[in-house]
PDB file with one MODEL, atoms N, CA, C and O in Angstrom:
MODEL        1
ATOM      1  N   MET A   1      -4.820  17.396  11.758  1.00  0.00           N
ATOM      2  CA  MET A   1      -6.016  17.143  10.965  1.00  0.00           C
ATOM      3  C   MET A   1      -7.227  17.210  11.894  1.00  0.00           C
ATOM      4  O   MET A   1      -7.237  16.600  12.963  1.00  0.00           O
ATOM      5  N   THR A   2      -8.232  17.950  11.475  1.00  0.00           N
ATOM      6  CA  THR A   2      -9.460  18.030  12.239  1.00  0.00           C
ATOM      7  C   THR A   2     -10.560  17.324  11.468  1.00  0.00           C
ATOM      8  O   THR A   2     -10.626  17.415  10.242  1.00  0.00           O
ATOM      9  N   GLY A   3     -11.425  16.618  12.189  1.00  0.00           N
ATOM     10  CA  GLY A   3     -12.505  15.898  11.532  1.00  0.00           C
ATOM     11  C   GLY A   3     -12.027  14.620  10.869  1.00  0.00           C
ATOM     12  O   GLY A   3     -10.936  14.121  11.143  1.00  0.00           O
ATOM     13  N   LYS A   4     -12.856  14.117  10.008  1.00  0.00           N
ATOM     14  CA  LYS A   4     -12.545  12.866   9.305  1.00  0.00           C
ATOM     15  C   LYS A   4     -11.607  13.151   8.125  1.00  0.00           C
ATOM     16  O   LYS A   4     -11.700  14.203   7.492  1.00  0.00           O
ATOM     17  N   PRO A   5     -10.707  12.211   7.836  1.00  0.00           N
ATOM     18  CA  PRO A   5      -9.752  12.447   6.754  1.00  0.00           C
ATOM     19  C   PRO A   5     -10.404  12.432   5.377  1.00  0.00           C
ATOM     20  O   PRO A   5     -11.337  11.673   5.116  1.00  0.00           O
ATOM     21  N   GLY A   6      -9.888  13.287   4.510  1.00  0.00           N
ATOM     22  CA  GLY A   6     -10.291  13.306   3.107  1.00  0.00           C
ATOM     23  C   GLY A   6      -9.277  12.532   2.284  1.00  0.00           C
ATOM     24  O   GLY A   6      -8.388  11.879   2.829  1.00  0.00           O
ATOM     25  N   LEU A   7      -9.416  12.610   0.978  1.00  0.00           N
ATOM     26  CA  LEU A   7      -8.554  11.855   0.076  1.00  0.00           C
ATOM     27  C   LEU A   7      -7.079  12.219   0.258  1.00  0.00           C
ATOM     28  O   LEU A   7      -6.238  11.329   0.381  1.00  0.00           O
ATOM     29  N   LYS A   8      -6.757  13.508   0.276  1.00  0.00           N
ATOM     30  CA  LYS A   8      -5.355  13.911   0.440  1.00  0.00           C
ATOM     31  C   LYS A   8      -4.793  13.428   1.769  1.00  0.00           C
ATOM     32  O   LYS A   8      -3.642  12.996   1.838  1.00  0.00           O
ATOM     33  N   ASP A   9      -5.599  13.498   2.823  1.00  0.00           N
ATOM     34  CA  ASP A   9      -5.162  13.008   4.130  1.00  0.00           C
ATOM     35  C   ASP A   9      -4.866  11.518   4.068  1.00  0.00           C
ATOM     36  O   ASP A   9      -3.868  11.054   4.619  1.00  0.00           O
ATOM     37  N   MET A  10      -5.741  10.762   3.390  1.00  0.00           N
ATOM     38  CA  MET A  10      -5.571   9.313   3.325  1.00  0.00           C
ATOM     39  C   MET A  10      -4.342   8.922   2.509  1.00  0.00           C
ATOM     40  O   MET A  10      -3.718   7.901   2.798  1.00  0.00           O
ATOM     41  N   LEU A  11      -3.987   9.701   1.511  1.00  0.00           N
ATOM     42  CA  LEU A  11      -2.757   9.423   0.762  1.00  0.00           C
ATOM     43  C   LEU A  11      -1.558   9.479   1.703  1.00  0.00           C
ATOM     44  O   LEU A  11      -0.698   8.599   1.677  1.00  0.00           O
ATOM     45  N   ARG A  12      -1.508  10.511   2.526  1.00  0.00           N
ATOM     46  CA  ARG A  12      -0.412  10.662   3.490  1.00  0.00           C
ATOM     47  C   ARG A  12      -0.456   9.576   4.554  1.00  0.00           C
ATOM     48  O   ARG A  12       0.573   8.988   4.884  1.00  0.00           O
ATOM     49  N   ILE A  13      -1.627   9.310   5.084  1.00  0.00           N
ATOM     50  CA  ILE A  13      -1.787   8.298   6.131  1.00  0.00           C
ATOM     51  C   ILE A  13      -1.384   6.916   5.609  1.00  0.00           C
ATOM     52  O   ILE A  13      -0.687   6.173   6.301  1.00  0.00           O
ATOM     53  N   ALA A  14      -1.815   6.573   4.401  1.00  0.00           N
ATOM     54  CA  ALA A  14      -1.494   5.260   3.821  1.00  0.00           C
ATOM     55  C   ALA A  14       0.005   5.117   3.613  1.00  0.00           C
ATOM     56  O   ALA A  14       0.575   4.067   3.909  1.00  0.00           O
ATOM     57  N   ARG A  15       0.643   6.152   3.113  1.00  0.00           N
ATOM     58  CA  ARG A  15       2.097   6.098   2.880  1.00  0.00           C
ATOM     59  C   ARG A  15       2.835   5.868   4.200  1.00  0.00           C
ATOM     60  O   ARG A  15       3.685   4.983   4.296  1.00  0.00           O
ATOM     61  N   THR A  16       2.510   6.657   5.197  1.00  0.00           N
ATOM     62  CA  THR A  16       3.159   6.531   6.510  1.00  0.00           C
ATOM     63  C   THR A  16       2.874   5.175   7.130  1.00  0.00           C
ATOM     64  O   THR A  16       3.777   4.544   7.679  1.00  0.00           O
ATOM     65  N   SER A  17       1.630   4.720   7.049  1.00  0.00           N
ATOM     66  CA  SER A  17       1.247   3.429   7.627  1.00  0.00           C
ATOM     67  C   SER A  17       1.983   2.282   6.956  1.00  0.00           C
ATOM     68  O   SER A  17       2.433   1.355   7.630  1.00  0.00           O
ATOM     69  N   ALA A  18       2.112   2.334   5.630  1.00  0.00           N
ATOM     70  CA  ALA A  18       2.805   1.261   4.900  1.00  0.00           C
ATOM     71  C   ALA A  18       4.257   1.182   5.340  1.00  0.00           C
ATOM     72  O   ALA A  18       4.758   0.090   5.608  1.00  0.00           O
ATOM     73  N   GLU A  19       4.941   2.309   5.420  1.00  0.00           N
ATOM     74  CA  GLU A  19       6.347   2.299   5.814  1.00  0.00           C
ATOM     75  C   GLU A  19       6.518   1.868   7.268  1.00  0.00           C
ATOM     76  O   GLU A  19       7.389   1.056   7.580  1.00  0.00           O
ATOM     77  N   ASP A  20       5.687   2.409   8.156  1.00  0.00           N
ATOM     78  CA  ASP A  20       5.801   2.083   9.587  1.00  0.00           C
ATOM     79  C   ASP A  20       5.414   0.649   9.887  1.00  0.00           C
ATOM     80  O   ASP A  20       6.145  -0.062  10.577  1.00  0.00           O
ATOM     81  N   LEU A  21       4.277   0.221   9.378  1.00  0.00           N
ATOM     82  CA  LEU A  21       3.745  -1.105   9.698  1.00  0.00           C
ATOM     83  C   LEU A  21       4.527  -2.223   9.016  1.00  0.00           C
ATOM     84  O   LEU A  21       4.836  -3.240   9.637  1.00  0.00           O
ATOM     85  N   LEU A  22       4.843  -2.032   7.746  1.00  0.00           N
ATOM     86  CA  LEU A  22       5.513  -3.086   6.989  1.00  0.00           C
ATOM     87  C   LEU A  22       7.031  -3.008   7.092  1.00  0.00           C
ATOM     88  O   LEU A  22       7.722  -3.989   6.819  1.00  0.00           O
ATOM     89  N   GLY A  23       7.553  -1.851   7.483  1.00  0.00           N
ATOM     90  CA  GLY A  23       8.998  -1.685   7.596  1.00  0.00           C
ATOM     91  C   GLY A  23       9.693  -1.751   6.249  1.00  0.00           C
ATOM     92  O   GLY A  23      10.845  -2.173   6.156  1.00  0.00           O
ATOM     93  N   LYS A  24       8.990  -1.332   5.209  1.00  0.00           N
ATOM     94  CA  LYS A  24       9.532  -1.384   3.849  1.00  0.00           C
ATOM     95  C   LYS A  24       9.373  -0.019   3.194  1.00  0.00           C
ATOM     96  O   LYS A  24       8.545   0.791   3.612  1.00  0.00           O
ATOM     97  N   ARG A  25      10.179   0.226   2.159  1.00  0.00           N
ATOM     98  CA  ARG A  25      10.118   1.509   1.470  1.00  0.00           C
ATOM     99  C   ARG A  25       8.869   1.599   0.600  1.00  0.00           C
ATOM    100  O   ARG A  25       8.601   0.726  -0.225  1.00  0.00           O
ATOM    101  N   PHE A  26       8.124   2.662   0.801  1.00  0.00           N
ATOM    102  CA  PHE A  26       6.923   2.939   0.030  1.00  0.00           C
ATOM    103  C   PHE A  26       7.298   3.230  -1.416  1.00  0.00           C
ATOM    104  O   PHE A  26       8.263   3.949  -1.673  1.00  0.00           O
ATOM    105  N   GLU A  27       6.545   2.679  -2.362  1.00  0.00           N
ATOM    106  CA  GLU A  27       6.751   2.927  -3.783  1.00  0.00           C
ATOM    107  C   GLU A  27       5.618   3.765  -4.369  1.00  0.00           C
ATOM    108  O   GLU A  27       5.868   4.811  -4.968  1.00  0.00           O
ATOM    109  N   SER A  28       4.376   3.314  -4.200  1.00  0.00           N
ATOM    110  CA  SER A  28       3.259   4.042  -4.791  1.00  0.00           C
ATOM    111  C   SER A  28       1.922   3.570  -4.215  1.00  0.00           C
ATOM    112  O   SER A  28       1.840   2.556  -3.522  1.00  0.00           O
ATOM    113  N   ILE A  29       0.893   4.336  -4.525  1.00  0.00           N
ATOM    114  CA  ILE A  29      -0.487   3.937  -4.235  1.00  0.00           C
ATOM    115  C   ILE A  29      -1.119   3.601  -5.575  1.00  0.00           C
ATOM    116  O   ILE A  29      -1.160   4.437  -6.477  1.00  0.00           O
ATOM    117  N   SER A  30      -1.611   2.379  -5.702  1.00  0.00           N
ATOM    118  CA  SER A  30      -2.210   1.975  -6.971  1.00  0.00           C
ATOM    119  C   SER A  30      -3.719   2.194  -7.003  1.00  0.00           C
ATOM    120  O   SER A  30      -4.309   2.294  -8.079  1.00  0.00           O
ATOM    121  N   SER A  31      -4.349   2.268  -5.826  1.00  0.00           N
ATOM    122  CA  SER A  31      -5.778   2.606  -5.790  1.00  0.00           C
ATOM    123  C   SER A  31      -6.163   3.037  -4.382  1.00  0.00           C
ATOM    124  O   SER A  31      -5.545   2.649  -3.391  1.00  0.00           O
ATOM    125  N   ILE A  32      -7.196   3.842  -4.338  1.00  0.00           N
ATOM    126  CA  ILE A  32      -7.745   4.287  -3.054  1.00  0.00           C
ATOM    127  C   ILE A  32      -9.239   4.500  -3.260  1.00  0.00           C
ATOM    128  O   ILE A  32      -9.658   5.108  -4.245  1.00  0.00           O
ATOM    129  N   SER A  33     -10.037   3.996  -2.326  1.00  0.00           N
ATOM    130  CA  SER A  33     -11.477   4.186  -2.461  1.00  0.00           C
ATOM    131  C   SER A  33     -12.115   4.349  -1.089  1.00  0.00           C
ATOM    132  O   SER A  33     -11.712   3.724  -0.109  1.00  0.00           O
ATOM    133  N   LYS A  34     -13.116   5.203  -1.057  1.00  0.00           N
ATOM    134  CA  LYS A  34     -13.888   5.440   0.158  1.00  0.00           C
ATOM    135  C   LYS A  34     -14.983   4.396   0.218  1.00  0.00           C
ATOM    136  O   LYS A  34     -15.637   4.103  -0.783  1.00  0.00           O
ATOM    137  N   THR A  35     -15.175   3.838   1.401  1.00  0.00           N
ATOM    138  CA  THR A  35     -16.240   2.859   1.612  1.00  0.00           C
ATOM    139  C   THR A  35     -17.225   3.437   2.622  1.00  0.00           C
ATOM    140  O   THR A  35     -17.031   4.542   3.129  1.00  0.00           O
ATOM    141  N   GLU A  36     -18.258   2.699   2.903  1.00  0.00           N
ATOM    142  CA  GLU A  36     -19.243   3.146   3.873  1.00  0.00           C
ATOM    143  C   GLU A  36     -18.623   3.360   5.256  1.00  0.00           C
ATOM    144  O   GLU A  36     -18.997   4.285   5.977  1.00  0.00           O
ATOM    145  N   GLY A  37     -17.669   2.491   5.617  1.00  0.00           N
ATOM    146  CA  GLY A  37     -17.089   2.563   6.953  1.00  0.00           C
ATOM    147  C   GLY A  37     -15.668   3.087   7.020  1.00  0.00           C
ATOM    148  O   GLY A  37     -15.080   3.122   8.102  1.00  0.00           O
ATOM    149  N   GLY A  38     -15.091   3.502   5.881  1.00  0.00           N
ATOM    150  CA  GLY A  38     -13.718   3.975   5.918  1.00  0.00           C
ATOM    151  C   GLY A  38     -13.095   4.048   4.543  1.00  0.00           C
ATOM    152  O   GLY A  38     -13.658   4.637   3.620  1.00  0.00           O
ATOM    153  N   TRP A  39     -11.914   3.437   4.413  1.00  0.00           N
ATOM    154  CA  TRP A  39     -11.139   3.517   3.180  1.00  0.00           C
ATOM    155  C   TRP A  39     -10.464   2.185   2.887  1.00  0.00           C
ATOM    156  O   TRP A  39     -10.113   1.446   3.806  1.00  0.00           O
ATOM    157  N   ILE A  40     -10.283   1.878   1.600  1.00  0.00           N
ATOM    158  CA  ILE A  40      -9.459   0.759   1.146  1.00  0.00           C
ATOM    159  C   ILE A  40      -8.379   1.353   0.247  1.00  0.00           C
ATOM    160  O   ILE A  40      -8.671   2.064  -0.715  1.00  0.00           O
ATOM    161  N   VAL A  41      -7.121   1.046   0.582  1.00  0.00           N
ATOM    162  CA  VAL A  41      -5.993   1.601  -0.159  1.00  0.00           C
ATOM    163  C   VAL A  41      -5.072   0.454  -0.571  1.00  0.00           C
ATOM    164  O   VAL A  41      -4.730  -0.395   0.252  1.00  0.00           O
ATOM    165  N   ASN A  42      -4.670   0.427  -1.842  1.00  0.00           N
ATOM    166  CA  ASN A  42      -3.682  -0.533  -2.327  1.00  0.00           C
ATOM    167  C   ASN A  42      -2.366   0.204  -2.496  1.00  0.00           C
ATOM    168  O   ASN A  42      -2.267   1.158  -3.267  1.00  0.00           O
ATOM    169  N   VAL A  43      -1.353  -0.254  -1.761  1.00  0.00           N
ATOM    170  CA  VAL A  43      -0.031   0.372  -1.823  1.00  0.00           C
ATOM    171  C   VAL A  43       0.982  -0.627  -2.349  1.00  0.00           C
ATOM    172  O   VAL A  43       0.816  -1.838  -2.210  1.00  0.00           O
ATOM    173  N   GLU A  44       2.030  -0.098  -2.954  1.00  0.00           N
ATOM    174  CA  GLU A  44       3.141  -0.927  -3.408  1.00  0.00           C
ATOM    175  C   GLU A  44       4.376  -0.534  -2.623  1.00  0.00           C
ATOM    176  O   GLU A  44       4.666   0.648  -2.435  1.00  0.00           O
ATOM    177  N   VAL A  45       5.104  -1.553  -2.165  1.00  0.00           N
ATOM    178  CA  VAL A  45       6.329  -1.335  -1.400  1.00  0.00           C
ATOM    179  C   VAL A  45       7.455  -2.162  -2.003  1.00  0.00           C
ATOM    180  O   VAL A  45       7.220  -3.158  -2.686  1.00  0.00           O
ATOM    181  N   LEU A  46       8.675  -1.731  -1.738  1.00  0.00           N
ATOM    182  CA  LEU A  46       9.854  -2.462  -2.197  1.00  0.00           C
ATOM    183  C   LEU A  46      10.132  -3.595  -1.220  1.00  0.00           C
ATOM    184  O   LEU A  46      10.516  -3.352  -0.076  1.00  0.00           O
ATOM    185  N   GLU A  47       9.939  -4.829  -1.668  1.00  0.00           N
ATOM    186  CA  GLU A  47      10.175  -5.999  -0.823  1.00  0.00           C
ATOM    187  C   GLU A  47      11.650  -6.389  -0.815  1.00  0.00           C
ATOM    188  O   GLU A  47      12.205  -6.738   0.227  1.00  0.00           O
ATOM    189  N   ARG A  48      12.286  -6.324  -2.006  1.00  0.00           N
ATOM    190  CA  ARG A  48      13.699  -6.702  -2.106  1.00  0.00           C
ATOM    191  C   ARG A  48      14.349  -5.939  -3.247  1.00  0.00           C
ATOM    192  O   ARG A  48      13.855  -5.941  -4.374  1.00  0.00           O
ATOM    193  N   ARG A  49      15.458  -5.291  -2.942  1.00  0.00           N
ATOM    194  CA  ARG A  49      16.227  -4.550  -3.950  1.00  0.00           C
ATOM    195  C   ARG A  49      17.112  -5.529  -4.700  1.00  0.00           C
ATOM    196  O   ARG A  49      17.637  -6.477  -4.116  1.00  0.00           O
ATOM    197  N   ALA A  50      17.278  -5.297  -6.006  1.00  0.00           N
ATOM    198  CA  ALA A  50      18.101  -6.175  -6.848  1.00  0.00           C
ATOM    199  C   ALA A  50      18.836  -5.332  -7.892  1.00  0.00           C
ATOM    200  O   ALA A  50      18.496  -4.175  -8.139  1.00  0.00           O
ATOM    201  N   ILE A  51      19.835  -5.938  -8.485  1.00  0.00           N
ATOM    202  CA  ILE A  51      20.559  -5.326  -9.598  1.00  0.00           C
ATOM    203  C   ILE A  51      20.428  -6.292 -10.770  1.00  0.00           C
ATOM    204  O   ILE A  51      20.822  -7.451 -10.643  1.00  0.00           O
ATOM    205  N   PRO A  52      19.891  -5.858 -11.899  1.00  0.00           N
ATOM    206  CA  PRO A  52      19.385  -4.515 -12.177  1.00  0.00           C
ATOM    207  C   PRO A  52      18.065  -4.270 -11.450  1.00  0.00           C
ATOM    208  O   PRO A  52      17.415  -5.213 -10.999  1.00  0.00           O
ATOM    209  N   ASP A  53      17.670  -2.996 -11.338  1.00  0.00           N
ATOM    210  CA  ASP A  53      16.477  -2.670 -10.561  1.00  0.00           C
ATOM    211  C   ASP A  53      15.195  -3.235 -11.163  1.00  0.00           C
ATOM    212  O   ASP A  53      14.175  -3.293 -10.477  1.00  0.00           O
ATOM    213  N   THR A  54      15.219  -3.650 -12.418  1.00  0.00           N
ATOM    214  CA  THR A  54      14.035  -4.293 -12.994  1.00  0.00           C
ATOM    215  C   THR A  54      13.742  -5.626 -12.319  1.00  0.00           C
ATOM    216  O   THR A  54      12.656  -6.183 -12.479  1.00  0.00           O
ATOM    217  N   GLN A  55      14.713  -6.136 -11.565  1.00  0.00           N
ATOM    218  CA  GLN A  55      14.511  -7.387 -10.827  1.00  0.00           C
ATOM    219  C   GLN A  55      14.125  -7.148  -9.364  1.00  0.00           C
ATOM    220  O   GLN A  55      13.972  -8.104  -8.604  1.00  0.00           O
ATOM    221  N   ASP A  56      13.966  -5.869  -8.961  1.00  0.00           N
ATOM    222  CA  ASP A  56      13.450  -5.570  -7.623  1.00  0.00           C
ATOM    223  C   ASP A  56      12.127  -6.313  -7.444  1.00  0.00           C
ATOM    224  O   ASP A  56      11.373  -6.492  -8.400  1.00  0.00           O
ATOM    225  N   ILE A  57      11.857  -6.737  -6.231  1.00  0.00           N
ATOM    226  CA  ILE A  57      10.576  -7.377  -5.925  1.00  0.00           C
ATOM    227  C   ILE A  57       9.671  -6.324  -5.286  1.00  0.00           C
ATOM    228  O   ILE A  57      10.030  -5.707  -4.283  1.00  0.00           O
ATOM    229  N   ILE A  58       8.503  -6.130  -5.878  1.00  0.00           N
ATOM    230  CA  ILE A  58       7.520  -5.167  -5.408  1.00  0.00           C
ATOM    231  C   ILE A  58       6.329  -5.938  -4.839  1.00  0.00           C
ATOM    232  O   ILE A  58       5.822  -6.864  -5.473  1.00  0.00           O
ATOM    233  N   GLY A  59       5.890  -5.554  -3.649  1.00  0.00           N
ATOM    234  CA  GLY A  59       4.716  -6.152  -3.035  1.00  0.00           C
ATOM    235  C   GLY A  59       3.543  -5.195  -3.094  1.00  0.00           C
ATOM    236  O   GLY A  59       3.706  -3.997  -2.863  1.00  0.00           O
ATOM    237  N   ARG A  60       2.365  -5.709  -3.400  1.00  0.00           N
ATOM    238  CA  ARG A  60       1.145  -4.896  -3.372  1.00  0.00           C
ATOM    239  C   ARG A  60       0.313  -5.343  -2.184  1.00  0.00           C
ATOM    240  O   ARG A  60       0.002  -6.524  -2.035  1.00  0.00           O
ATOM    241  N   TYR A  61      -0.040  -4.389  -1.345  1.00  0.00           N
ATOM    242  CA  TYR A  61      -0.806  -4.648  -0.137  1.00  0.00           C
ATOM    243  C   TYR A  61      -2.128  -3.909  -0.176  1.00  0.00           C
ATOM    244  O   TYR A  61      -2.202  -2.767  -0.631  1.00  0.00           O
ATOM    245  N   GLU A  62      -3.172  -4.568   0.304  1.00  0.00           N
ATOM    246  CA  GLU A  62      -4.460  -3.920   0.500  1.00  0.00           C
ATOM    247  C   GLU A  62      -4.543  -3.548   1.971  1.00  0.00           C
ATOM    248  O   GLU A  62      -4.411  -4.403   2.847  1.00  0.00           O
ATOM    249  N   MET A  63      -4.758  -2.279   2.232  1.00  0.00           N
ATOM    250  CA  MET A  63      -4.855  -1.783   3.602  1.00  0.00           C
ATOM    251  C   MET A  63      -6.247  -1.190   3.795  1.00  0.00           C
ATOM    252  O   MET A  63      -6.733  -0.446   2.943  1.00  0.00           O
ATOM    253  N   THR A  64      -6.881  -1.518   4.907  1.00  0.00           N
ATOM    254  CA  THR A  64      -8.184  -0.928   5.207  1.00  0.00           C
ATOM    255  C   THR A  64      -8.037  -0.013   6.414  1.00  0.00           C
ATOM    256  O   THR A  64      -7.285  -0.288   7.349  1.00  0.00           O
ATOM    257  N   PHE A  65      -8.777   1.076   6.359  1.00  0.00           N
ATOM    258  CA  PHE A  65      -8.749   2.095   7.405  1.00  0.00           C
ATOM    259  C   PHE A  65     -10.178   2.405   7.810  1.00  0.00           C
ATOM    260  O   PHE A  65     -11.089   2.359   6.983  1.00  0.00           O
ATOM    261  N   ASP A  66     -10.374   2.722   9.083  1.00  0.00           N
ATOM    262  CA  ASP A  66     -11.714   3.131   9.517  1.00  0.00           C
ATOM    263  C   ASP A  66     -11.957   4.577   9.091  1.00  0.00           C
ATOM    264  O   ASP A  66     -11.094   5.201   8.474  1.00  0.00           O
ATOM    265  N   GLU A  67     -13.124   5.101   9.420  1.00  0.00           N
ATOM    266  CA  GLU A  67     -13.499   6.448   8.981  1.00  0.00           C
ATOM    267  C   GLU A  67     -12.620   7.548   9.580  1.00  0.00           C
ATOM    268  O   GLU A  67     -12.620   8.677   9.091  1.00  0.00           O
ATOM    269  N   ASN A  68     -11.874   7.220  10.636  1.00  0.00           N
ATOM    270  CA  ASN A  68     -10.976   8.191  11.266  1.00  0.00           C
ATOM    271  C   ASN A  68      -9.545   8.085  10.757  1.00  0.00           C
ATOM    272  O   ASN A  68      -8.676   8.838  11.195  1.00  0.00           O
ATOM    273  N   GLY A  69      -9.292   7.155   9.835  1.00  0.00           N
ATOM    274  CA  GLY A  69      -7.963   6.991   9.274  1.00  0.00           C
ATOM    275  C   GLY A  69      -7.071   6.052  10.053  1.00  0.00           C
ATOM    276  O   GLY A  69      -5.861   6.025   9.827  1.00  0.00           O
ATOM    277  N   GLU A  70      -7.639   5.280  10.968  1.00  0.00           N
ATOM    278  CA  GLU A  70      -6.873   4.287  11.724  1.00  0.00           C
ATOM    279  C   GLU A  70      -6.877   2.973  10.941  1.00  0.00           C
ATOM    280  O   GLU A  70      -7.921   2.517  10.476  1.00  0.00           O
ATOM    281  N   ILE A  71      -5.699   2.378  10.806  1.00  0.00           N
ATOM    282  CA  ILE A  71      -5.622   1.127  10.051  1.00  0.00           C
ATOM    283  C   ILE A  71      -6.330   0.004  10.804  1.00  0.00           C
ATOM    284  O   ILE A  71      -6.158  -0.152  12.013  1.00  0.00           O
ATOM    285  N   THR A  72      -7.119  -0.764  10.084  1.00  0.00           N
ATOM    286  CA  THR A  72      -7.847  -1.869  10.712  1.00  0.00           C
ATOM    287  C   THR A  72      -7.363  -3.227  10.211  1.00  0.00           C
ATOM    288  O   THR A  72      -7.514  -4.230  10.909  1.00  0.00           O
ATOM    289  N   SER A  73      -6.779  -3.272   9.001  1.00  0.00           N
ATOM    290  CA  SER A  73      -6.232  -4.535   8.503  1.00  0.00           C
ATOM    291  C   SER A  73      -5.344  -4.266   7.291  1.00  0.00           C
ATOM    292  O   SER A  73      -5.402  -3.208   6.665  1.00  0.00           O
ATOM    293  N   TYR A  74      -4.528  -5.260   6.990  1.00  0.00           N
ATOM    294  CA  TYR A  74      -3.750  -5.232   5.756  1.00  0.00           C
ATOM    295  C   TYR A  74      -3.441  -6.658   5.357  1.00  0.00           C
ATOM    296  O   TYR A  74      -3.420  -7.560   6.195  1.00  0.00           O
ATOM    297  N   ARG A  75      -3.200  -6.856   4.066  1.00  0.00           N
ATOM    298  CA  ARG A  75      -2.780  -8.164   3.586  1.00  0.00           C
ATOM    299  C   ARG A  75      -2.038  -7.989   2.265  1.00  0.00           C
ATOM    300  O   ARG A  75      -2.364  -7.115   1.463  1.00  0.00           O
ATOM    301  N   ARG A  76      -1.042  -8.833   2.059  1.00  0.00           N
ATOM    302  CA  ARG A  76      -0.302  -8.784   0.804  1.00  0.00           C
ATOM    303  C   ARG A  76      -1.127  -9.466  -0.264  1.00  0.00           C
ATOM    304  O   ARG A  76      -1.610 -10.585  -0.085  1.00  0.00           O
ATOM    305  N   MET A  77      -1.280  -8.775  -1.377  1.00  0.00           N
ATOM    306  CA  MET A  77      -2.090  -9.288  -2.473  1.00  0.00           C
ATOM    307  C   MET A  77      -1.243  -9.988  -3.529  1.00  0.00           C
ATOM    308  O   MET A  77      -1.681 -10.973  -4.124  1.00  0.00           O
ATOM    309  N   GLU A  78      -0.014  -9.477  -3.766  1.00  0.00           N
ATOM    310  CA  GLU A  78       0.826 -10.092  -4.787  1.00  0.00           C
ATOM    311  C   GLU A  78       2.257  -9.602  -4.663  1.00  0.00           C
ATOM    312  O   GLU A  78       2.544  -8.586  -4.031  1.00  0.00           O
ATOM    313  N   LEU A  79       3.141 -10.362  -5.290  1.00  0.00           N
ATOM    314  CA  LEU A  79       4.539  -9.985  -5.470  1.00  0.00           C
ATOM    315  C   LEU A  79       4.823 -10.024  -6.958  1.00  0.00           C
ATOM    316  O   LEU A  79       4.311 -10.887  -7.671  1.00  0.00           O
ATOM    317  N   ARG A  80       5.644  -9.083  -7.431  1.00  0.00           N
ATOM    318  CA  ARG A  80       6.039  -9.085  -8.840  1.00  0.00           C
ATOM    319  C   ARG A  80       7.384  -8.402  -8.973  1.00  0.00           C
ATOM    320  O   ARG A  80       7.811  -7.661  -8.087  1.00  0.00           O
ATOM    321  N   HIS A  81       8.053  -8.661 -10.098  1.00  0.00           N
ATOM    322  CA  HIS A  81       9.270  -7.935 -10.402  1.00  0.00           C
ATOM    323  C   HIS A  81       8.901  -6.540 -10.915  1.00  0.00           C
ATOM    324  O   HIS A  81       7.914  -6.376 -11.632  1.00  0.00           O
ATOM    325  N   ARG A  82       9.694  -5.548 -10.547  1.00  0.00           N
ATOM    326  CA  ARG A  82       9.481  -4.198 -11.072  1.00  0.00           C
ATOM    327  C   ARG A  82       9.562  -4.277 -12.597  1.00  0.00           C
ATOM    328  O   ARG A  82      10.433  -4.962 -13.134  1.00  0.00           O
ATOM    329  N   GLY A  83       8.689  -3.601 -13.281  1.00  0.00           N
ATOM    330  CA  GLY A  83       8.724  -3.600 -14.741  1.00  0.00           C
ATOM    331  C   GLY A  83       8.038  -4.794 -15.371  1.00  0.00           C
ATOM    332  O   GLY A  83       8.029  -4.931 -16.595  1.00  0.00           O
ATOM    333  N   SER A  84       7.465  -5.660 -14.550  1.00  0.00           N
ATOM    334  CA  SER A  84       6.764  -6.831 -15.082  1.00  0.00           C
ATOM    335  C   SER A  84       5.348  -6.841 -14.526  1.00  0.00           C
ATOM    336  O   SER A  84       5.129  -6.496 -13.365  1.00  0.00           O
ATOM    337  N   LEU A  85       4.412  -7.228 -15.334  1.00  0.00           N
ATOM    338  CA  LEU A  85       3.034  -7.364 -14.872  1.00  0.00           C
ATOM    339  C   LEU A  85       2.741  -8.774 -14.398  1.00  0.00           C
ATOM    340  O   LEU A  85       1.685  -9.035 -13.822  1.00  0.00           O
ATOM    341  N   GLU A  86       3.689  -9.696 -14.644  1.00  0.00           N
ATOM    342  CA  GLU A  86       3.512 -11.086 -14.241  1.00  0.00           C
ATOM    343  C   GLU A  86       3.740 -11.215 -12.734  1.00  0.00           C
ATOM    344  O   GLU A  86       4.734 -10.726 -12.197  1.00  0.00           O
ATOM    345  N   ARG A  87       2.816 -11.870 -12.079  1.00  0.00           N
ATOM    346  CA  ARG A  87       2.895 -12.057 -10.638  1.00  0.00           C
ATOM    347  C   ARG A  87       3.863 -13.179 -10.290  1.00  0.00           C
ATOM    348  O   ARG A  87       3.912 -14.211 -10.959  1.00  0.00           O
ATOM    349  N   ILE A  88       4.633 -12.954  -9.228  1.00  0.00           N
ATOM    350  CA  ILE A  88       5.512 -14.001  -8.696  1.00  0.00           C
ATOM    351  C   ILE A  88       4.696 -14.846  -7.718  1.00  0.00           C
ATOM    352  O   ILE A  88       4.759 -16.076  -7.719  1.00  0.00           O
ATOM    353  N   GLU A  89       3.937 -14.149  -6.894  1.00  0.00           N
ATOM    354  CA  GLU A  89       3.133 -14.805  -5.867  1.00  0.00           C
ATOM    355  C   GLU A  89       1.841 -14.022  -5.740  1.00  0.00           C
ATOM    356  O   GLU A  89       1.830 -12.796  -5.852  1.00  0.00           O
ATOM    357  N   GLU A  90       0.757 -14.737  -5.505  1.00  0.00           N
ATOM    358  CA  GLU A  90      -0.545 -14.097  -5.392  1.00  0.00           C
ATOM    359  C   GLU A  90      -1.277 -14.740  -4.229  1.00  0.00           C
ATOM    360  O   GLU A  90      -1.161 -15.944  -3.998  1.00  0.00           O
ATOM    361  N   GLU A  91      -2.025 -13.939  -3.506  1.00  0.00           N
ATOM    362  CA  GLU A  91      -2.840 -14.449  -2.397  1.00  0.00           C
ATOM    363  C   GLU A  91      -4.167 -14.914  -2.917  1.00  0.00           C
ATOM    364  O   GLU A  91      -5.004 -15.379  -2.144  1.00  0.00           O
TER     365      GLU A  91
ENDMDL
END
């Protein structure tokens, strides 16, 4: 990648960063936005596998990146069961 990352670059960077940093399987990106100084990306990862899979625990993390695509912070925003909108835990 040359220059500053664009949206497609940040999708790839966020996915790789979530798996590498959190050590969990990436599920999806729920939001991504460009800020004055970089990017804010909300990713969902598999926290715990369960049977049936509707009982899997999914974590949503907010990750911030600088303008070059380097991660500057992350925090878990919530936990929920897959298939449920009800939060198990919220920050």
